All heavy atoms as an XYZ file, in Angstrom:
759
protein
N      34.831     86.824      6.033
C      35.841     86.623      5.011
C      35.923     85.132      4.668
O      36.024     84.282      5.547
C      37.197     87.113      5.528
C      38.295     86.966      4.527
S      39.756     87.827      5.102
C      40.934     86.522      4.991
N      35.881     84.820      3.393
C      35.971     83.445      2.922
C      37.401     83.180      2.464
O      37.946     83.917      1.650
C      34.991     83.199      1.750
C      35.187     81.804      1.193
C      33.565     83.406      2.213
N      37.991     82.144      3.022
C      39.343     81.757      2.630
C      39.235     80.502      1.778
O      38.667     79.499      2.213
C      40.239     81.493      3.858
C      41.611     81.024      3.434
C      40.330     82.739      4.726
N      39.753     80.567      0.573
C      39.701     79.432     -0.330
C      41.055     78.728     -0.325
O      42.083     79.364     -0.564
C      39.367     79.896     -1.761
O      38.140     80.610     -1.721
C      39.239     78.716     -2.692
N      41.032     77.432     -0.059
C      42.265     76.650     -0.087
C      42.644     76.364     -1.531
O      41.776     76.174     -2.381
C      42.065     75.315      0.640
C      41.853     75.421      2.119
S      41.467     73.817      2.891
C      42.945     72.879      2.588
N      43.923     76.312     -1.802
C      44.374     75.911     -3.128
C      44.035     74.445     -3.334
O      43.812     73.692     -2.378
C      45.889     76.107     -3.258
O      46.580     75.169     -2.438
N      43.997     74.030     -4.588
C      43.716     72.619     -4.879
C      44.788     71.737     -4.238
O      44.484     70.678     -3.684
C      43.640     72.370     -6.385
C      43.157     70.956     -6.696
C      43.060     70.655     -8.182
N      42.269     71.580     -8.934
C      40.940     71.502     -9.096
N      40.258     70.545     -8.514
N      40.309     72.386     -9.842
N      46.043     72.147     -4.278
C      47.119     71.363     -3.671
C      46.873     71.172     -2.181
O      47.048     70.070     -1.647
C      48.471     72.037     -3.906
N      46.424     72.219     -1.490
C      46.129     72.117     -0.061
C      44.955     71.183      0.204
O      44.972     70.397      1.156
C      45.822     73.498      0.521
O      46.961     74.315      0.460
N      43.944     71.249     -0.640
C      42.798     70.351     -0.483
C      43.205     68.904     -0.716
O      42.769     67.996      0.003
C      41.659     70.754     -1.428
C      41.012     72.079     -1.056
C      39.734     72.336     -1.822
N      39.813     72.170     -3.257
C      40.089     73.134     -4.128
N      40.355     74.370     -3.697
N      40.109     72.889     -5.423
N      44.035     68.667     -1.736
C      44.516     67.313     -2.014
C      45.278     66.786     -0.806
O      45.041     65.665     -0.342
C      45.401     67.288     -3.288
C      44.539     67.523     -4.526
C      46.176     65.979     -3.385
C      45.336     67.744     -5.810
N      46.187     67.600     -0.284
C      46.979     67.168      0.877
C      46.081     66.856      2.065
O      46.250     65.835      2.731
C      48.000     68.243      1.246
C      49.128     68.361      0.245
S      50.426     69.458      0.781
C      51.315     68.354      1.864
N      45.124     67.713      2.329
C      44.225     67.530      3.461
C      43.405     66.245      3.329
O      43.299     65.458      4.274
C      43.306     68.742      3.577
O      42.393     68.570      4.617
N      42.838     66.018      2.158
C      42.005     64.829      1.939
C      42.819     63.547      2.060
O      42.367     62.575      2.679
C      41.338     64.899      0.566
C      40.258     65.961      0.499
C      39.724     66.129     -0.906
C      38.714     67.274     -0.941
N      38.156     67.487     -2.265
N      44.003     63.528      1.478
C      44.828     62.324      1.524
C      45.361     62.069      2.934
O      45.351     60.934      3.413
C      45.971     62.417      0.515
C      45.552     62.461     -0.956
C      46.772     62.597     -1.851
C      44.739     61.238     -1.346
N      45.826     63.132      3.589
C      46.405     62.970      4.924
C      45.357     62.511      5.935
O      45.609     61.622      6.742
C      47.046     64.278      5.390
C      47.759     64.164      6.732
C      48.910     63.185      6.713
O      49.725     63.179      5.796
N      48.992     62.334      7.716
N      44.183     63.084      5.872
C      43.175     62.770      6.890
C      42.707     61.321      6.814
O      42.416     60.707      7.846
C      41.983     63.722      6.784
O      41.298     63.526      5.574
N      42.659     60.754      5.629
C      42.172     59.381      5.487
C      43.289     58.348      5.452
O      43.178     57.288      6.063
C      41.321     59.248      4.206
O      40.244     60.175      4.287
C      40.771     57.844      4.051
N      44.371     58.651      4.759
C      45.433     57.663      4.576
C      46.543     57.770      5.621
O      47.428     56.923      5.670
C      46.015     57.772      3.165
C      45.015     57.471      2.047
C      45.646     57.693      0.684
C      44.485     56.053      2.166
N      46.490     58.813      6.447
C      47.472     58.979      7.529
C      48.896     58.775      7.023
O      49.655     57.957      7.542
C      47.139     58.025      8.672
C      45.753     58.247      9.234
C      45.282     57.141     10.166
O      46.000     56.131     10.348
O      44.175     57.286     10.695
N      49.250     59.539      6.017
C      50.538     59.393      5.349
C      51.709     59.745      6.260
O      51.649     60.716      7.009
C      50.575     60.281      4.111
N      52.770     58.960      6.160
C      54.012     59.313      6.849
C      54.845     60.232      5.959
O      55.669     60.998      6.447
C      54.803     58.062      7.235
O      55.072     57.268      6.103
N      54.618     60.150      4.660
C      55.225     61.064      3.686
C      54.129     61.439      2.699
O      53.405     60.564      2.219
C      56.404     60.404      2.917
C      56.949     61.330      1.844
C      57.503     59.972      3.878
N      54.006     62.727      2.425
C      53.026     63.187      1.446
C      53.586     64.410      0.738
O      53.855     65.431      1.359
C      51.702     63.532      2.120
C      50.590     64.084      1.216
C      50.273     63.132      0.076
C      49.348     64.384      2.034
N      53.804     64.264     -0.554
C      54.282     65.368     -1.379
C      53.290     65.578     -2.509
O      52.914     64.622     -3.191
C      55.667     65.057     -1.955
C      56.735     64.877     -0.898
C      58.077     64.431     -1.471
O      58.242     64.422     -2.721
O      58.949     64.079     -0.672
N      52.853     66.816     -2.658
C      51.925     67.176     -3.721
C      52.568     68.311     -4.505
O      52.852     69.370     -3.956
C      50.559     67.617     -3.154
C      49.641     68.063     -4.278
C      49.917     66.486     -2.360
N      52.816     68.060     -5.784
C      53.493     69.040     -6.642
C      52.555     69.461     -7.769
O      52.080     68.622     -8.536
C      54.766     68.423     -7.222
C      55.518     69.337     -8.145
C      56.697     68.666     -8.823
O      56.784     67.415     -8.844
O      57.541     69.404     -9.359
N      52.320     70.750     -7.864
C      51.502     71.305     -8.942
C      52.398     71.480    -10.164
O      53.330     72.280    -10.156
C      50.919     72.651     -8.509
C      49.984     73.261     -9.541
O      49.934     72.770    -10.690
O      49.309     74.244     -9.189
N      52.123     70.706    -11.201
C      52.912     70.783    -12.436
C      52.069     71.326    -13.585
O      52.387     71.104    -14.758
C      53.546     69.410    -12.796
C      54.595     69.015    -11.768
C      52.484     68.328    -12.925
N      51.028     72.048    -13.246
C      50.119     72.591    -14.259
C      50.840     73.486    -15.253
O      50.510     73.503    -16.442
C      48.989     73.373    -13.582
O      48.288     72.547    -12.689
N      51.839     74.218    -14.781
C      52.571     75.133    -15.670
C      53.239     74.390    -16.833
O      53.444     74.955    -17.890
C      53.618     75.922    -14.877
C      54.688     75.053    -14.289
N      54.499     74.329    -13.119
C      55.930     74.771    -14.712
C      55.607     73.650    -12.864
N      56.488     73.892    -13.805
N      53.548     73.115    -16.634
C      54.166     72.320    -17.698
C      53.175     71.987    -18.805
O      53.562     71.498    -19.859
C      54.751     71.027    -17.132
C      55.874     71.243    -16.153
C      56.330     69.951    -15.497
O      55.752     68.891    -15.703
N      57.365     70.049    -14.681
N      51.908     72.242    -18.550
C      50.858     71.889    -19.496
C      50.127     73.125    -20.020
O      49.020     73.005    -20.544
C      49.885     70.902    -18.846
C      50.571     69.662    -18.367
N      50.815     68.587    -19.183
C      51.125     69.367    -17.167
C      51.478     67.667    -18.496
N      51.671     68.113    -17.268
N      50.727     74.272    -19.847
C      50.123     75.513    -20.345
C      49.858     75.363    -21.840
O      50.690     74.851    -22.586
C      51.044     76.692    -20.085
N      48.694     75.764    -22.259
C      48.325     75.639    -23.667
C      47.477     74.419    -23.963
O      46.822     74.353    -24.991
N      47.483     73.429    -23.069
C      46.615     72.264    -23.256
C      45.176     72.689    -23.031
O      44.883     73.577    -22.235
C      46.954     71.153    -22.268
C      48.284     70.514    -22.525
N      48.663     69.372    -21.889
C      49.321     70.845    -23.332
C      49.871     69.025    -22.280
N      50.290     69.912    -23.151
N      44.262     72.032    -23.692
C      42.846     72.395    -23.612
C      42.333     72.384    -22.174
O      41.600     73.281    -21.776
C      42.015     71.456    -24.474
N      42.712     71.397    -21.396
C      42.209     71.297    -20.022
C      42.658     72.477    -19.167
O      41.953     72.906    -18.270
C      42.660     69.995    -19.382
N      43.832     72.986    -19.452
C      44.344     74.124    -18.689
C      43.684     75.412    -19.159
O      43.280     76.252    -18.359
C      45.885     74.218    -18.799
C      46.399     75.469    -18.094
C      46.533     72.972    -18.222
N      43.537     75.576    -20.455
C      42.914     76.781    -21.011
C      41.489     76.951    -20.515
O      41.049     78.056    -20.258
C      42.884     76.713    -22.537
C      44.193     76.981    -23.198
C      43.951     77.022    -24.700
C      45.192     76.673    -25.463
N      44.962     76.625    -26.899
N      40.760     75.845    -20.383
C      39.351     75.899    -20.009
C      39.129     75.933    -18.498
O      38.003     75.986    -18.048
C      38.609     74.684    -20.587
C      38.607     74.691    -22.106
O      38.789     75.773    -22.693
O      38.434     73.607    -22.690
N      40.210     75.920    -17.716
C      40.079     75.882    -16.266
C      40.498     77.227    -15.684
O      41.616     77.662    -15.870
C      40.946     74.751    -15.703
C      40.606     74.426    -14.265
O      40.665     75.286    -13.399
N      40.252     73.180    -14.023
N      39.595     77.857    -14.961
C      39.821     79.206    -14.457
C      40.987     79.302    -13.478
O      41.724     80.283    -13.493
C      38.552     79.728    -13.803
N      41.192     78.287    -12.635
C      42.239     78.422    -11.619
C      43.577     77.823    -12.037
O      44.560     77.969    -11.325
C      41.776     77.838    -10.276
C      41.622     76.337    -10.306
O      42.078     75.655    -11.216
N      40.965     75.805     -9.303
N      43.630     77.140    -13.154
C      44.864     76.585    -13.705
C      45.568     75.582    -12.789
O      46.738     75.317    -12.965
C      45.838     77.699    -14.106
C      45.300     78.510    -15.263
O      44.618     77.981    -16.134
N      45.591     79.788    -15.272
N      44.871     75.025    -11.816
C      45.429     73.970    -10.975
C      44.872     72.642    -11.476
O      43.916     72.108    -10.935
C      45.044     74.190     -9.510
C      45.645     75.429     -8.906
C      45.159     75.634     -7.483
O      43.942     75.786     -7.281
O      46.006     75.627     -6.577
N      45.494     72.107    -12.526
C      44.909     70.980    -13.236
C      45.757     69.711    -13.236
O      45.227     68.627    -13.430
C      44.655     71.365    -14.706
O      45.898     71.799    -15.274
C      43.628     72.481    -14.810
N      47.065     69.829    -13.053
C      47.967     68.685    -13.152
C      48.840     68.602    -11.898
O      49.504     69.584    -11.543
C      48.878     68.836    -14.373
C      48.165     68.761    -15.676
N      47.307     69.734    -16.123
C      48.191     67.806    -16.644
C      46.839     69.394    -17.316
N      47.355     68.226    -17.650
N      48.853     67.414    -11.278
C      49.608     67.249    -10.037
C      50.362     65.927    -10.016
O      49.899     64.925    -10.566
C      48.663     67.280     -8.824
C      48.135     68.646     -8.525
C      47.014     69.119     -9.175
C      48.759     69.462     -7.599
C      46.519     70.386     -8.919
C      48.274     70.726     -7.329
C      47.153     71.193     -7.989
N      51.515     65.945     -9.356
C      52.245     64.735     -9.002
C      52.047     64.521     -7.511
O      52.190     65.468     -6.721
C      53.746     64.890     -9.276
C      54.061     65.028    -10.747
O      53.297     64.597    -11.604
N      55.187     65.635    -11.053
N      51.715     63.287     -7.118
C      51.514     62.959     -5.714
C      52.418     61.788     -5.362
O      52.439     60.776     -6.062
C      50.038     62.577     -5.435
C      49.877     62.038     -4.018
C      49.123     63.756     -5.665
N      53.169     61.947     -4.270
C      53.965     60.853     -3.721
C      53.482     60.658     -2.291
O      53.505     61.594     -1.492
C      55.454     61.194     -3.736
C      56.349     59.968     -3.730
S      56.470     59.092     -2.189
C      57.666     60.080     -1.374
N      52.995     59.459     -2.008
C      52.407     59.198     -0.694
C      52.898     57.864     -0.145
O      52.969     56.873     -0.875
C      50.863     59.262     -0.753
C      50.240     59.060      0.626
C      50.302     58.312     -1.793
C      48.765     59.404      0.697
N      53.256     57.876      1.129
C      53.673     56.669      1.837
C      52.690     56.483      2.989
O      52.497     57.387      3.802
C      55.113     56.801      2.379
C      55.509     55.564      3.173
C      56.098     57.047      1.225
N      52.059     55.304      3.024
C      51.039     55.057      4.045
C      50.981     53.576      4.412
O      51.075     52.709      3.535
C      49.668     55.497      3.527
O      48.639     55.104      4.416
N      50.787     53.314      5.690
C      50.552     51.940      6.143
C      49.265     51.376      5.563
O      49.105     50.163      5.458
C      50.466     51.890      7.676
C      51.824     51.984      8.326
O      52.794     51.407      7.847
N      51.897     52.723      9.419
N      48.341     52.240      5.176
C      47.053     51.796      4.632
C      47.209     51.094      3.281
O      46.288     50.442      2.822
C      46.097     52.980      4.485
C      45.878     53.737      5.770
C      44.524     53.487      6.325
C      44.367     54.300      7.601
N      43.050     54.333      8.097
N      48.380     51.219      2.654
C      48.631     50.553      1.376
C      49.137     49.124      1.557
O      49.268     48.385      0.577
C      49.649     51.340      0.540
C      49.159     52.708      0.110
C      50.031     53.777      0.072
C      47.845     52.919     -0.265
C      49.605     55.030     -0.329
C      47.403     54.173     -0.673
C      48.293     55.232     -0.703
N      49.433     48.753      2.792
C      49.948     47.407      3.067
C      48.974     46.360      2.540
O      47.774     46.405      2.813
C      50.137     47.231      4.582
C      51.067     46.108      4.950
C      52.508     46.381      4.583
O      53.024     47.446      4.942
O      53.099     45.502      3.918
N      49.485     45.421      1.738
C      48.661     44.337      1.198
C      47.794     44.727      0.018
O      47.021     43.907     -0.468
N      47.895     45.969     -0.448
C      47.086     46.447     -1.574
C      47.925     46.469     -2.857
O      49.091     46.848     -2.822
C      46.563     47.863     -1.301
C      45.775     48.006     -0.024
C      44.491     47.214     -0.041
O      43.884     46.999     -1.083
N      44.061     46.768      1.128
N      47.328     46.105     -3.970
C      48.017     46.182     -5.258
C      48.200     47.656     -5.639
O      47.549     48.543     -5.067
C      47.199     45.489     -6.347
O      46.013     46.239     -6.607
N      49.060     47.914     -6.599
C      49.270     49.282     -7.075
C      47.958     49.863     -7.603
O      47.615     51.015     -7.329
C      50.372     49.329     -8.167
C      50.450     50.707     -8.801
C      51.721     48.945     -7.574
N      47.202     49.057     -8.333
C      45.919     49.523     -8.873
C      44.972     49.907     -7.731
O      44.322     50.951     -7.777
C      45.283     48.454     -9.785
C      43.865     48.831    -10.166
C      46.133     48.243    -11.028
N      44.892     49.090     -6.700
C      44.022     49.374     -5.559
C      44.471     50.652     -4.839
O      43.646     51.472     -4.437
C      44.012     48.185     -4.605
C      43.219     48.412     -3.340
C      41.744     48.590     -3.596
C      41.003     48.672     -2.262
N      39.666     49.180     -2.409
N      45.766     50.843     -4.691
C      46.293     52.048     -4.042
C      45.894     53.295     -4.829
O      45.458     54.282     -4.260
C      47.811     51.982     -3.939
C      48.310     50.881     -3.039
C      49.807     50.755     -3.123
N      50.277     49.549     -2.452
C      51.534     49.264     -2.243
N      52.481     50.094     -2.649
N      51.880     48.156     -1.621
N      46.063     53.223     -6.138
C      45.693     54.358     -6.989
C      44.191     54.617     -6.909
O      43.757     55.769     -6.843
C      46.134     54.114     -8.430
C      47.600     54.287     -8.623
N      48.129     54.813     -9.780
C      48.657     54.012     -7.823
C      49.444     54.852     -9.677
N      49.783     54.364     -8.495
N      43.414     53.548     -6.886
C      41.956     53.691     -6.775
C      41.581     54.364     -5.458
O      40.674     55.202     -5.398
C      41.278     52.325     -6.899
C      39.775     52.443     -7.010
C      39.137     51.164     -7.491
N      39.480     50.940     -8.889
C      39.833     49.761     -9.397
N      39.873     48.690     -8.647
N      40.131     49.653    -10.668
N      42.280     54.021     -4.388
C      42.030     54.654     -3.090
C      42.248     56.167     -3.190
O      41.445     56.957     -2.684
C      42.951     54.050     -2.017
C      42.636     52.605     -1.669
S      43.957     51.786     -0.727
C      43.774     52.584      0.866
N      43.344     56.559     -3.837
C      43.656     57.985     -3.993
C      42.611     58.661     -4.874
O      42.076     59.722     -4.529
C      45.084     58.178     -4.553
C      45.341     59.634     -4.928
C      46.125     57.677     -3.548
N      42.308     58.054     -6.014
C      41.308     58.639     -6.915
C      39.949     58.773     -6.237
O      39.261     59.776     -6.411
C      41.165     57.811     -8.199
C      42.253     58.054     -9.203
C      43.107     57.028     -9.587
C      42.434     59.298     -9.785
C      44.115     57.241    -10.517
C      43.433     59.525    -10.715
C      44.274     58.501    -11.079
O      45.269     58.723    -11.996
N      39.549     57.781     -5.461
C      38.260     57.852     -4.758
C      38.226     59.024     -3.782
O      37.225     59.731     -3.675
C      37.963     56.551     -4.019
C      37.601     55.396     -4.948
O      37.366     55.644     -6.160
O      37.561     54.245     -4.470
N      39.342     59.240     -3.077
C      39.406     60.359     -2.126
C      39.367     61.718     -2.826
O      38.934     62.706     -2.242
C      40.667     60.256     -1.274
C      40.668     59.118     -0.256
C      42.048     58.927      0.336
C      39.638     59.393      0.828
N      39.816     61.743     -4.072
C      39.894     63.010     -4.808
C      38.800     63.140     -5.867
O      38.905     63.971     -6.774
C      41.279     63.151     -5.446
C      42.452     63.147     -4.458
C      43.779     63.257     -5.194
C      42.309     64.250     -3.421
N      37.745     62.365     -5.743
C      36.672     62.370     -6.744
C      36.116     63.772     -6.988
O      35.911     64.164     -8.143
C      35.557     61.411     -6.328
N      35.864     64.535     -5.928
C      35.333     65.889     -6.105
C      36.303     66.784     -6.867
O      35.888     67.618     -7.674
C      34.999     66.523     -4.752
C      33.779     65.915     -4.120
O      32.982     65.256     -4.787
N      33.635     66.106     -2.824
N      37.589     66.625     -6.604
C      38.601     67.422     -7.322
C      38.610     67.044     -8.805
O      38.704     67.915     -9.677
C      39.985     67.224     -6.707
C      40.116     67.675     -5.269
C      39.888     69.161     -5.054
O      40.092     69.963     -5.986
O      39.488     69.529     -3.931
N      38.512     65.755     -9.078
C      38.517     65.295    -10.469
C      37.283     65.779    -11.225
O      37.330     65.994    -12.429
C      38.623     63.767    -10.518
C      40.004     63.234    -10.107
C      39.916     61.781     -9.682
C      40.997     63.421    -11.234
N      36.198     65.978    -10.514
C      34.969     66.459    -11.146
C      34.934     67.982    -11.266
O      34.063     68.526    -11.933
C      33.748     65.967    -10.364
C      33.581     64.471    -10.435
C      32.542     63.940     -9.455
O      31.900     64.691     -8.739
N      32.401     62.626     -9.428
N      35.896     68.644    -10.622
C      35.864     70.109    -10.615
C      37.126     70.751    -11.188
O      37.495     71.843    -10.783
C      35.626     70.623     -9.192
O      36.744     70.304     -8.372
N      37.782     70.056    -12.124
C      38.890     70.688    -12.824
C      40.246     70.016    -12.715
O      41.153     70.354    -13.466
N      40.412     69.082    -11.773
C      41.665     68.329    -11.728
C      41.674     67.414    -12.935
O      40.793     66.571    -13.100
C      41.768     67.514    -10.433
C      42.987     66.600    -10.285
C      44.291     67.374    -10.426
C      42.938     65.868     -8.960
N      42.656     67.598    -13.800
C      42.671     66.905    -15.084
C      43.603     65.689    -15.087
O      43.292     64.667    -15.693
C      43.085     67.892    -16.175
C      43.206     67.294    -17.528
N      42.113     66.875    -18.260
C      44.293     67.024    -18.295
C      42.524     66.385    -19.418
N      43.832     66.454    -19.458
N      44.750     65.808    -14.409
C      45.731     64.722    -14.450
C      46.421     64.588    -13.101
O      46.744     65.579    -12.446
C      46.764     64.990    -15.538
N      46.649     63.330    -12.723
C      47.257     63.027    -11.439
C      48.254     61.895    -11.639
O      47.886     60.813    -12.094
C      46.146     62.600    -10.471
C      46.447     62.487     -9.007
C      46.888     63.820     -8.432
C      45.211     61.985     -8.271
N      49.511     62.162    -11.331
C      50.539     61.132    -11.355
C      50.747     60.689     -9.910
O      51.012     61.522     -9.037
C      51.833     61.694    -11.941
O      52.886     60.773    -11.769
N      50.616     59.395     -9.652
C      50.635     58.891     -8.277
C      51.772     57.898     -8.075
O      51.923     56.948     -8.850
C      49.314     58.183     -7.930
C      48.125     59.115     -8.140
C      49.347     57.637     -6.506
C      46.777     58.400     -8.102
N      52.528     58.108     -7.005
C      53.459     57.111     -6.486
C      52.953     56.810     -5.090
O      52.915     57.700     -4.230
C      54.914     57.630     -6.441
C      55.823     56.614     -5.775
C      55.407     57.967     -7.837
N      52.516     55.572     -4.856
C      51.909     55.184     -3.580
C      52.645     53.961     -3.039
O      52.613     52.895     -3.649
C      50.429     54.871     -3.782
N      53.310     54.136     -1.886
C      54.132     53.067     -1.324
C      53.804     52.839      0.140
O      53.284     53.719      0.820
C      55.613     53.445     -1.427
C      56.112     53.576     -2.848
C      57.590     53.891     -2.876
C      58.073     53.953     -4.317
N      59.524     54.082     -4.388
N      54.161     51.652      0.602
C      54.123     51.371      2.034
C      55.422     51.916      2.631
O      56.395     52.153      1.901
C      54.050     49.857      2.304
O      55.255     49.249      1.850
C      52.840     49.224      1.638
N      55.474     52.090      3.941
C      56.728     52.543      4.554
C      57.899     51.597      4.261
O      59.023     52.056      4.011
C      56.406     52.569      6.048
C      54.942     52.864      6.090
C      54.376     52.088      4.919
N      57.634     50.309      4.242
C      58.694     49.332      3.949
C      59.227     49.523      2.536
O      60.439     49.517      2.300
C      58.166     47.903      4.132
C      59.245     46.831      4.024
C      58.673     45.431      4.107
C      58.089     45.186      5.483
N      57.627     43.791      5.664
N      58.333     49.700      1.575
C      58.744     49.919      0.178
C      59.521     51.214      0.046
O      60.512     51.272     -0.681
C      57.531     49.953     -0.731
C      56.830     48.635     -0.866
C      55.457     48.759     -1.504
O      54.878     49.867     -1.549
O      54.953     47.720     -1.969
N      59.106     52.240      0.740
C      59.775     53.531      0.666
C      61.175     53.475      1.247
O      62.095     54.102      0.731
C      58.949     54.594      1.386
N      61.373     52.676      2.302
C      62.694     52.588      2.913
C      63.681     51.864      2.002
O      64.868     52.140      2.036
C      62.616     51.895      4.280
O      62.302     50.527      4.129
N      63.183     50.965      1.143
C      64.057     50.269      0.213
C      64.455     51.122     -0.976
O      65.471     50.922     -1.598
C      63.408     48.975     -0.298
C      63.427     47.875      0.707
C      62.250     47.340      1.189
C      64.619     47.364      1.187
C      62.245     46.320      2.135
C      64.647     46.343      2.126
C      63.450     45.835      2.600
N      63.600     52.093     -1.321
C      63.888     52.912     -2.513
C      64.717     54.132     -2.184
O      65.032     54.917     -3.049
C      62.571     53.324     -3.202
O      61.798     54.139     -2.342
N      65.075     54.300     -0.920
C      65.982     55.342     -0.492
C      65.405     56.680     -0.543
O      65.842     57.707     -0.578
């Protein structure tokens, strides 16, 4: 029996294993984009996600570098139907200040 993980589960697994997140939230918001070309042409309809991640690995990194780290980890997903990704990437210190 083959068990296929959802895209959200794969995203969480890839980010957690490398970035060792203390907080990781992955929200599938594809339903908000129903009717868009990217969603219509994608068989599984898991195309748009919001990601909030807190990791010590972001310490000393610019916002652009943090986003690049996330995009690099999700390259296969982006090549296989992930169309849009909204990223909030913070250090634990930054997250504690934002409540």
